[in-house]
C-alpha positions in Angstrom: 157.2 162.5 86.5 156.8 162.8 90.3 153.7 160.9 91.3 152.1 160.4 94.7 149.6 157.6 95.2 147.3 158.3 98.1 146.1 154.9 99.3 148.4 152.1 98.2 145.8 149.3 98.5 144.8 147.0 95.7 144.5 149.5 92.7 146.8 152.2 94.2 149.4 149.6 95.0 149.2 148.2 91.5 149.7 151.6 90.0 152.5 152.6 92.3 154.5 149.4 91.8 154.2 149.5 88.0 154.9 153.3 87.7 158.0 153.0 90.0 159.2 150.0 88.0 158.9 152.1 84.8 161.3 154.6 86.3 158.9 157.3 87.7 159.6 159.0 91.0 156.7 157.5 93.1 155.6 158.2 96.7 152.8 156.4 98.5 150.6 157.4 101.4 149.8 154.3 103.4 149.4 153.3 107.0 149.7 150.5 109.6 151.4 147.2 108.8 151.1 147.9 105.1 153.2 151.0 105.5 155.7 149.2 107.7 156.1 146.4 105.2 156.6 148.8 102.2 159.2 150.8 104.1 161.1 147.7 105.2 160.9 145.6 102.0 159.5 147.7 99.1 156.2 147.3 97.4 155.9 143.8 96.0 153.6 143.1 93.0 152.5 139.6 92.0 151.6 139.7 88.3 149.0 137.7 86.5 151.7 135.7 84.7 153.3 134.6 88.0 156.2 137.1 87.9 157.1 139.2 90.9 158.5 142.7 91.0 159.6 144.7 94.0 159.3 148.5 93.6 161.3 151.0 95.6 158.9 153.8 96.5 158.9 156.5 99.2 156.3 155.5 101.7 154.9 157.6 104.5 151.7 158.4 106.4 152.7 162.1 106.5 151.5 164.1 103.6 153.8 167.0 104.3 156.9 164.7 104.4 156.6 163.5 100.8 156.2 167.0 99.4 154.7 168.4 96.2 154.1 166.2 93.2 153.2 166.7 89.5 150.4 164.2 89.7 148.4 162.9 92.7 146.6 159.6 92.1 143.8 159.5 94.7 143.3 155.8 95.2 141.5 155.8 98.6 138.1 154.4 99.0 135.5 157.1 98.4 134.3 157.1 102.0 137.9 157.7 103.2 138.6 160.9 101.2 136.9 163.4 103.4 139.0 162.4 106.4 142.2 163.4 104.6 140.8 166.2 102.3 142.6 169.0 104.3 145.9 167.2 103.8 145.8 167.0 100.0 147.0 170.5 99.5 150.3 169.5 101.0 150.9 167.4 97.9 149.9 170.0 95.4 151.8 172.8 93.6 150.4 175.3 91.2 150.1 172.8 88.3 149.5 169.5 90.1 146.9 167.3 88.6 144.6 165.2 90.8 143.3 161.9 89.4 140.4 160.3 91.3 140.3 156.5 91.0 137.3 155.6 93.1 134.8 152.9 92.2 131.3 154.1 91.4 130.4 157.7 90.7 132.8 160.5 91.7 132.0 163.4 94.0 133.0 165.6 91.0 130.4 164.1 88.6 128.4 167.3 88.0 131.5 169.7 88.2 132.3 171.3 84.9 129.4 169.2 83.6 127.6 171.8 81.5 124.2 170.2 81.7 121.1 171.2 83.7 122.6 169.9 86.9 125.9 171.6 86.4 127.6 172.2 89.8 125.1 170.0 91.7 126.7 168.4 94.8 126.1 164.8 95.4 125.3 164.7 99.1 125.8 160.9 99.3 129.5 161.4 98.2 130.4 164.8 99.7 127.9 165.6 102.4 129.5 168.7 103.6 131.3 169.8 100.5 134.8 169.3 102.1 136.2 167.3 99.2 135.1 169.7 96.5 136.6 172.5 98.6 139.9 170.7 98.9 140.2 169.6 95.3 139.3 172.4 92.8 137.6 171.0 89.7 140.3 172.5 87.5 142.8 170.1 89.0 140.8 167.0 88.2 141.5 164.6 85.4 139.1 161.6 85.7 140.2 158.0 85.4 138.4 154.7 85.4 140.2 151.8 87.0 139.2 148.5 85.3 141.8 146.1 86.7 141.0 143.7 89.5 143.6 143.4 92.2 143.8 142.7 95.9 146.2 143.3 98.8 147.4 139.8 99.4 149.5 140.7 102.5 151.1 143.7 104.0 153.3 145.2 101.4 152.1 142.8 98.7 149.6 143.5 95.9 148.2 140.7 93.6 147.1 141.7 90.1 144.2 139.5 89.1 142.8 140.8 85.8 142.7 143.8 83.5 145.1 146.6 82.5 142.8 149.5 81.3 142.9 153.0 82.8 141.1 155.3 80.4 141.2 159.0 81.4 139.5 162.2 80.4 139.0 165.9 81.3 135.7 166.4 83.1 134.7 169.2 80.8 135.1 166.9 77.7 138.1 168.6 76.2 141.3 166.9 75.0 144.2 168.4 76.9 148.0 168.1 76.8 148.0 167.0 80.5 145.5 164.2 79.8 147.6 163.0 76.8 150.7 163.1 79.0 149.0 161.1 81.7 147.9 158.5 79.2 151.5 158.1 78.0 152.8 157.8 81.6 150.3 155.0 82.3 151.3 153.4 79.0 154.9 153.5 80.0 153.9 151.3 83.0 152.3 148.7 80.9 148.7 149.8 81.2 146.3 150.6 78.3 145.2 154.2 78.6 143.5 156.4 76.1 142.1 159.9 76.4 138.3 160.1 76.3 136.1 163.1 75.6 133.0 161.4 77.1 134.5 160.0 80.4 131.2 160.1 82.2 129.5 157.7 79.7 132.4 155.2 80.2 132.3 155.7 84.0 128.6 154.6 83.9 129.6 151.3 82.4 132.0 150.5 85.2 129.7 151.9 87.9 126.8 150.1 86.4 128.3 146.7 87.3 129.7 147.8 90.6 126.3 149.0 91.7 125.0 145.4 91.5 127.9 143.0 92.0 129.5 144.7 95.0 126.6 144.8 97.4 125.2 141.4 96.3 128.7 139.9 96.9 129.0 141.5 100.3 125.5 140.3 101.4 126.0 136.7 100.1 129.8 136.1 100.2 129.7 135.1 96.5 132.3 135.7 93.8 131.5 137.3 90.5 131.2 134.0 88.8 128.8 132.7 91.5 126.6 135.8 91.3 126.3 135.6 87.5 125.9 131.8 87.5 123.0 131.8 89.9 119.7 132.7 88.2 118.2 134.6 91.1 121.2 136.8 91.8 121.8 137.3 88.1 118.2 138.5 87.7 118.6 140.8 90.7 121.7 142.3 89.3 119.9 142.8 85.9 117.0 144.6 87.6 119.3 146.9 89.5 121.3 147.7 86.3 118.1 148.3 84.4 117.0 150.9 86.9 120.4 152.5 86.7 120.2 152.6 82.9 116.9 154.5 83.2 118.7 157.1 85.4 121.5 157.4 82.8 119.0 158.0 80.1 117.3 160.7 82.1 120.8 162.3 82.5 121.4 162.1 78.8 124.0 159.3 79.1 124.1 156.6 76.5 125.3 153.3 77.9 126.6 151.5 74.8 126.4 147.9 75.9 123.5 145.8 77.1 122.8 144.5 80.6 123.4 140.9 79.5 126.8 141.8 77.9 127.9 143.7 81.1 126.9 140.7 83.3 128.7 138.3 81.0 131.8 140.4 81.1 131.8 140.2 84.9 131.1 136.5 84.8 134.2 136.0 82.6 136.4 137.5 85.4 135.7 134.3 87.3 136.0 133.5 91.0 137.0 137.1 91.9 135.9 138.7 95.2 134.7 142.2 94.7 136.3 145.0 96.7 133.2 145.3 98.9 133.3 141.6 99.7 137.0 141.9 100.5 136.2 144.8 102.9 133.3 142.8 104.4 135.6 139.8 105.1 138.2 142.1 106.6 135.7 143.8 108.9 136.2 147.1 107.2 133.3 149.6 106.5 131.9 149.2 103.0 132.3 151.7 100.1 128.5 151.7 100.0 127.3 155.2 99.0 129.6 155.7 96.0 128.6 152.3 94.6 125.0 152.1 95.6 123.6 155.0 97.6 124.5 157.5 94.9 122.1 155.8 92.5 119.3 156.2 95.0 120.1 159.9 95.1 120.4 160.1 91.4 117.0 158.3 91.1 115.4 161.0 93.3 117.1 163.8 91.3 115.8 162.4 88.0 112.4 161.1 89.3 113.3 157.5 88.3 112.0 154.8 90.6 114.7 152.5 92.1 113.0 149.7 94.0 115.6 147.0 93.5 118.5 149.4 94.1 116.9 150.8 97.2 116.1 147.4 98.7 119.7 146.1 98.3 121.0 149.4 99.6 118.9 149.2 102.7 120.2 145.7 103.5 123.8 146.5 102.8 123.5 149.8 104.9 122.4 147.7 107.9 125.4 145.4 107.5 127.6 148.5 107.1 126.3 150.1 110.2 127.4 147.0 112.2 130.9 147.1 110.6 131.2 150.8 111.4 130.2 150.2 115.0 133.1 147.7 115.4 135.7 150.2 114.3 
């Protein structure tokens, strides 16, 4: 399988290194000192058990240079996709599959949805429709990235927790390409199964990110600290309760309780969320896909979101300062 990982950061780098080590032909799109390090020394992966592997991958910042692939794993932060949307076609042939791996809700959420909001464009994720125009819905196989990882240094990825990458067609069917993708991920040591209700599972992941990411960015706290502090634990629970009411209005059944979801995050331990990692690095936050979209969905479904909206407003102010520094 010829695979291109667009965005070889924490999750993209983990996937690229494992897939290359499993024998697949892997290219990565990266930039800056991270790209320089990968080109010079390969992509190093520090595993949970302490072992280290170095994967040989083709690395470039030029989409045209790496050519057409069977599968494109789109591992950029959601707010970074629009800037490269017009380049993605250079990676795609007639039958190329595109697999979005973003945290939070996807710009594609209502594409091939079949419900009353079928085809609705989420303006917080794709304001001008450039992403949807660049990535036809028929190319998409959705994926949920559950592992926790971080870029420890240029060219070095540290795997912290988890190994699940469930996938599913966005129209709810079970396809041969989805089955093949699950097997490919399995060959790289990940747990992947094909789901026919990918959106319901997406909600469970997005549900936690909605609360933990902005709270961590605003406070500097790890998952264990947020969940262990009664005030921030209660705030997270209130945000998640509002989101569950939105899910219910959209006909989505979240199959675990708020307390169980919070306990699961607490068990990860002293992990810094991706938003906190961005905050500490002075990078703009992945705010709209993780938080702002829930404000939009609340308006779409007439569900009040006072806690979500308050946290979003605070985090948006912080984010505007980070953007001004770029």
